[in-house]
N, C-alpha and C positions, 0 to 999 in steps of 0.2 A: 504662526501665529500663538501661539500659547506662550511662548518666551517672551514677545514683545508685549502681551498683553499683562504678565507677571511684572513685569518690568514697569510697565505705565501706572500698576496698580502699585508697585513700590514707592513709585513718584508722588504720585496724589498723597501717600501718607505725608511727605514731608513739604506739602503745598502751602500750609499756614506758615512752616518756620519759613521759609524761602521770601515772603512777605513781607517779614519783620526787617528786612537788609534794606536800605530805602534807595542806598548807592547802586544796586543790581537790578534789575530787571529780571527775576529767576524764572517767572512763568515762561517769558520769552526764549531764556535762556535754556533752560529744561526741554522744551520741546524743539529748539533748534539741536540740542544735545542728541535728545532719541533720534530725531531724523538722520543727524550725520552718521549714527553708530549704525542704522541698519541701512544707511545707502552705500557704505563701504567697508566691506569687509575685505579688507588687506592686509598684507604683512606688516604694514605702517600704520594700521589705525589707532593702534593704541598710543602710539606716540604721537600722531599729529593730535588726538583728544587731548594729551596732555599737556601740549604748548596750546592749544586754543582755549581750553576750559578751567587749567587749574585753577589760574589768579581768578576767575568769575564765582567759582563757585565754593562753599563751604569745606576745609580740606578733610573734617571727616566724613562728607556728604560724598564728596568727590571720590575718596579712596575706596569706600565701600561699594558706590557704584562702579568703579573700575575694575575692581575683583569680579563682581558679578560676569561685568561684559566679560571679561577675560573667560571665565568659567563658560559663558554661553558660546563664545567663538569656541573655545575647545569642544564642547558638547557638537557644535554643527562641523568640526574639522572629522572627531571622528565617525558621525554619522555620513558624511561625505566618504570617509574611506568603506565602511560599510557597504553605502550604493555603490562604488567604483568595485569593489570585489563581486558583487552581485552582476554588475554589468558584465565584467570579463568573463564571469560562467556563462550568463545566457548568450556572448559574444560565441563560447566555444561551441554550446549546443547547438546555435545557429548553423555553424559549418559540421560538426562532428556528432551528432546526437546521440550515436551510440558507443562514443570514446574509443574506436577502434583506433586511432592515433596514440601511442605510448606519449607524447606530447600534449595533445588535449587532457589527459587523465592528470599528468603533473601539474598542468597549470590551475585544475580543479583544487588538488591537493593545495597548491600556494595560496590558493584563496581561502581555503578553508584554514590554512595557518595566519592569515592575516586577521582573519576576522575572531580568532580566537587572542591573537595579541592585541587587538581593541578591546576586548571584553575584559583582557587579563586589567588593562589599565584601569580601565572605569570600575572593574568590580567594588574597589574599597569604598567607593563615594554612593552612598545610596540613593541621591536624588539622581544619579545617572543610570537608574535599575533598567528605564526604558532603552538604552543602550544595550544591555543585558538581555533584556526580552526580545528585541530585535534580532541580536544576533544568534540567538538561540534558533529564531525561525528560519534564517539563512541557513546555518550548519545545517540545519534538518534537512531543509530543500534539496541542498545541495547532496548530503549522504545518503537520502533515500533514492535521489536515481543513481548513485554509483553502486549502491545494494542492490539493484534492480541488474545493472551490467556485472554484477557478480565481485565487487570489490568489497565487502564487507570487511574483512580483514585490515583493509586502510583505512576506513572511516571509523571504526570503534573508537580508538581516543579522542576523535572529534565530539562523538556523540556521547560518551562518557563527559567530557567537558561540559558540555552545554548541561546535561542533567546535573553534574556538581554546581554549576553557576545558578542554577533555579534555585539550589537548596541554598545557597550560600548567600543569596540576596534576601536580604530580610523583607523588605515589601514584596516580593516575589513569592514568599512562601504562604500568601494569603489563599482561600478558596477559590478566589476567584480567577487564578492560576494554575490552580490545582488538574482540570482536564489537560491542559497544556503539558505539564509535568510529567503526568501519567503517561502521554503519547508519546515523550523523550525517553521515559524508563522503558517502554515498551521496543523501542527502536533500538534500543540497548541491548535488551533481550535478545531479540530478532536476530541481531547481528553474532551474538555469542553461539546462537543455534546455526547459523549460518558458516560459522565456522567451526563447526563441529565440536563445540563446547558447551552442549546442551546442560549440563550440570553449572557452569558459569550461567548460563542464562534464565536458569531455575532459581539460583542463589539471588541473582540482583533481581528479579522479578518478587523473590520474597523479602527483600530488602525492601522495596516499592512500598511493597503491601504494609509493611510495619511504619513506615514515614506515612502513610496516607492514615493509618488508625492512629498514628500520633496526633496528626493534624486535625481527627474526627475529635478525638479525645477534649482537644482545645475548644473546639467549637462548639462542643456539647455545653462545656462551662458559659462561655459567650457567645451568641449568635447573632451576626447583625444583619444575615440574609433570612429569608422567610424559610420554613423548616422544609418546606416540600423542594425548593430549588437545592437548598445544600445536599439534601436528603440524593437528588438526582446528581448531583455534581458528584459525591462519594460513590455511589453505585455506580455511574459508569468507570469510573478511575479503578475500583475494585475489582470489576468486572475485567478488566484489559491486565490487569497483574495476574488474576486467575487464571485467565487463558494461557498465560506464557507457563504459567505452573504445571497448569494440566497437559501442556504441552510434552512434558517429560515424564511427568510424573504416573501418567496414563501406561507408559511403559514400564518404567521403572517399580511400580507399586506390582506388576504381574510377573518382574523377574522377581521378587522377594517372595512371591506366594506361591506353596505350592499345591493350591488347591485347584488352580484352572485347567488341568486334565480332566478331573472329574466333573469339573460344567461345562467342559467343553461336549460332554457327549449328551450332554441335554438339548432336545429340539426346542431351541428360539420360538417357535410358533407357538407351543403349547404352554408359554408362561407367559404371564401380563407384563407388562412394562413395569419397571426396568427387571431384565432378564437377565444379563450377564455382569461380571466385575464392571467392565468398561461402562455400563448403561448405571448402573448403581455409583459408581464414581463421579459420572454427571451427575444425576439426580442429587447427590450429594453438596457437589460443587457450585451446581449452577439452576437456577430458576427460571423458567422456563424454556420454551421450544428454539427461540430466537437465540438466548445465550449459550443453550447447550449445540446448537448447529453452529454455532461460531467456533465454539471449543474444537469441535469435530474437524471442521474445516483447516484449524489451525494444526492440528494436531496431524493432519494427512499432508499440510502444503510443505513441499520440497524444493526450494529454488534451483537445485542440482537436477532434477527430474523434468525431462520435457514429454512433453505430450505424446510426442510417435519418436520412435516406436513404443508402444506398450509394453511394461513388463513387470512383475510381481516384484515387491520389497526385499531387499539382499537379506537373505537368512541368517543372518549376522549370530542371532540367537533365536532358539525354536520357538520363543515367546512373541518375535514381531510380526510375522502372520497372523498370531491369532489375534493379538490386537487389533491390526489393522483391520480386519476382517469384522470384527467385532463395531468396531468405527464405523464402517460402513454400512452395516447392520442396523445401528443405531437413527446412523444417518437417513437412511430408507424410511424406518419405522417414523422417525419424527416428519420426514417430508409428506409421505402419505397420511399423517394426521395421526397414526394408531399410538402416539405417546400421549395424546393429549385425552384429558377426561370425555371430553366434549369432541369424539372423532367424528362427527358427523359430515365431515367436508368430504367431497368427491373430486376425484382427479385433481385439478390445481386450485381447489378452494383455500388451501394455506399456503398459496406463493401471493406474495404481495410485490405489485411491479413498483410501487412507487415510494418504498420505504427501505433502507438498509437494516442489517440485523441490529444493528447498536441502535437505530431509531426506534423500531421494532421493540426491542429490548426495554428501552428507557420509557417508550409508552406504557409499556406492560400488557402488550398485544401478542396475541399467539400467532405463529407462522414464522417464514423464510423469508428471505427475500428475493426477487427473482433473478438477481446477477449472482448470489450465493448458490441457488438451486442450480443456474448452469454449471457454475464453478465445481459443484459437488458431482454433477453427470460428467464431467470433464477426468475429474480425479480417477472416478470409478475407471473409466476407459483406460487411464495411464497405468492403474494399477491391475489392469486385465480382471478386475471382479464384475464379470460378465452379466451374472444373474442380478446385481444390481442395477448394473449399467441398463438393461432392458426394461427393468421395473421403473426405475427413476427417469429414464428416457420417454417413457408414455406420459408419466405427470408431467414433467416438463415440456413436451412435445405439445401437450394438449394446452398448457397456459402459452406459450410461444405463439402457437396458432391465432390465438382469441386475440393478440397484441396488434396495435398499427403502428407502434412507433419504428422508428428504423432500424434503434439499437436493439430490440428483441427480435428484429427480422434476421440482424445480421448473427445474434445468437443462434437463432433457426438454422440459417444455412450452414453454421461451423458444427454444432451437432450433426447436421446430415451429413457432412463433410465426413466426419469419422465414422458414421456408419458405411459408407463407399469406400472408407480406408479399410475397413476393418478385414474384410477377406484377402486382403491384399498384405495385413502386414502377419496374418496369421491364416494362410491359405488350406493347410489341414484340415484346422478344425473350424471353417465358416464356410466352406466353397458348397456346400449343399444345405445350407442353414436357410430352411423357409422362413423363418420369423424374420429374416434382413429384408427379403421380399416384401412382407406384409409392411415394413416399416417405411419401404421406399416406394411402396403405389401409391401414396397420396403427397408426392412430391411436387411442388408448386414451380413450374418452368421458367414463371416471371423472376424468380431470385435464385434457382438452381436447376442444371439441367444434370440429371448424372443418369448415366445407363450401365449396368453392370451385367453384362453380358459372359456367363459361363458356361462354358461349353463341357460336355465329357471329356476326360481324361485324353480318350484318343486323338482328339483334336489338338490338344495341348495348345490352346491361345486364349487371352482375354483382352477385352477392350473396356477401358477406362477413359471416359469423356467427361470433364468438367466444367463447366460454361457459367460464368455468373456476370448477371446483368442487373444492374441498376444498384444492388447489396452487393459489397465485397465483402469477404472474411478477413479475419486481422491477419496484418504482416507476418505474427509470430507461426499463428497456425498454417499458413499457407508456406512458411520456410519449411515446417516439419513435413507437411505434405510432398514438398516437392523433394527435400532431402531424403526422406522415405523411399519414394517412386525411386529417387537416384540409387540409391543403394541397391533396392530391387535388381536394377538392369545393368547395375556398375558392371558385372562379372562378364556379361554378355557382351557389352559394349568392347570390353576390352579385347575378348576372342574376334569379333569382328574385325577390329582394327588392326588386328595382329596378321589376321586372313586377307585383308586388303581389300574388305567389300566396300563400296559405297552405299550404305543403307541409312545414313543420317542423313535427315533434311530439317531444315529451319525454314518456316515462315514468320515472318517480321511483321508483318501488320495484320490487325484481324480487330475488329469493333468490341468483341468482348475478351476478358481474361480466360483464357484456356489452358488446361493440361492437357495432354494426350498421350496416354501409354499403349502402344502396340509391341505387344510380346507372343513370339511364338519362336520355333526352331530355326526359321529359317533368318529372321531379321527383327531387327528393335526400331521403332520410330519413336523418336521422342522428343518435343515440341513444347516450346512454352511460349508464350506471347504474353506482352507487356501490357 
C-alpha cells in the first residue's frame, strides 16, 4: 500500500497538466492506468502497458511513470525472493528443528546465501534500504538458530555481511536503527567466542563501540529525537558491546596481572564491595546490578558446556579457575542484594519476575530478572561451585515458590531435579549430605515427586524416582538427566548382557513422565516412559 500511495500522490501532482490536453481524458486514463498496473503483475505487464497507454499519455510523463513501475516491480520481486527463502527455512524447521539431517543444514545455508545475494543487488540503491533491513532480520533469525545448534563457524560470514550492510546503507545509519545494529554486532562477537576466537570477538566488539561513539558525536551536534530517548538507545547499544568486551577482558586482564595471588588470600567476606579485581572491573565498566549481573552471566556462559554432568573449568591456565570463582562470588553478592548500597532486601526481594536484565538496566532499577537468577543457579551447578549453588538456590527457590506462573513452576522443577541428581553425579561427596535432604523436604508432589533413599554402603543400592505431573521440565535438561543416568549404569548393563541375565524390563504406558533407576550388585532396572 505504501508504493501505491506514492504513485497516486505522484499522479496527482500532474493532474492539472493532464487537463490541459483536450483530446485525451487524462483523468480517466490515469486511473485506468494505475488500476491496470496493480491488477496484473506478470512478466508481460510492461509490454502491455507500452502498447495500450503510450499513445494516450505525454511521452515524458509516460517514460517517468514506466521507470517507476519497473522499479516497483523489481522491489516486489526482491521482497518475494526474501519471503521465499524464509518459507524454505520454516519448512526445514517444521520437519527437522534440530537440523540433525545434513541436508537440512545445507538448505538453511543455501537460503542464507540467497538472502545475501538479494541484499547485494539492492545495496547500491538507497530507496531499497527497507530490503536491506528486512534481509538482516531474516539472516539474524536463521543464524541464531544455527548458532544454538552448534554451527557458529558456518554462519559467521553471513552475520558479518548483515552488519556491514547496516553500515553501508546511509538511511540505516540513523539512531533509529542503532539498537538493531548493536544486536548484529553482538551476534558476530558471540560467533567468534563460540569458535574459540575470543580475541577476534573482543576486537569486533571494540570496533562496534567505536562506531557507536562516532554516531553519538554526530547526534550530539544535531539531534532530531528527544534527549532521553537517544540516551536510552545509546546506553543499550554501549552495554551490549561492553558485555562482549568484558567476556574476554575479565580473564585476559588477570593473565597480565601479577597481583592476583596476593588478593586471593584476602577473605572477601571481610571486605566491602567491590572486593576483588573482578568486582572492581565490573564496577568500572557497568553501572547498576542488572548490567553487572548480565556481564557475569555472559562471561560464564559457554555453549559447549552441558548442564550434566557438572565439571569445573578446564585449567588451561591457573588464573581461569580463580576468575571463575570470583565471577560466581560477585554474582551471589548481587543476587543477595549485598552489592547495593540499599541492601535492605531479604530473600528474593531483588529478583524481578516481570522484567529482563536489559529492561531493568534501561529503567535504572536495581535487581536481576527471574530468568537470569535461574540461569545463574544452573551455571553454579554446572561449574561445581557448590557453596554458591546452595546459597543462590535458597534465594531463587524462595522466589519461585511465591510465583504462580507455569513458567516459574517449570524452573522450580528443573532446579529441584538438579538437587536430586547431585548425589548421583558425585556420590562420594554428597551421599551423607544433610543439607540436600533439607532442601528436598518441602518438594511439592503436584509438580515433582522425588524420593532419594540412600542406604549405608553395606546395602549398596539406591532408588531414584522422578514423576512429573502437570508441569514438565525442559527437553534439554531432561535429556541431560537421562544421559547422565545411562552413563552411570551403562557398564553394569553391559556386564549383565554378557552374563545372559534377563534383568531389563520396559513399561510403555503410564500417565506420568517417569525415569526409574534401580541399581544394586544383582541387577539394574532402567525404565523410561514417554
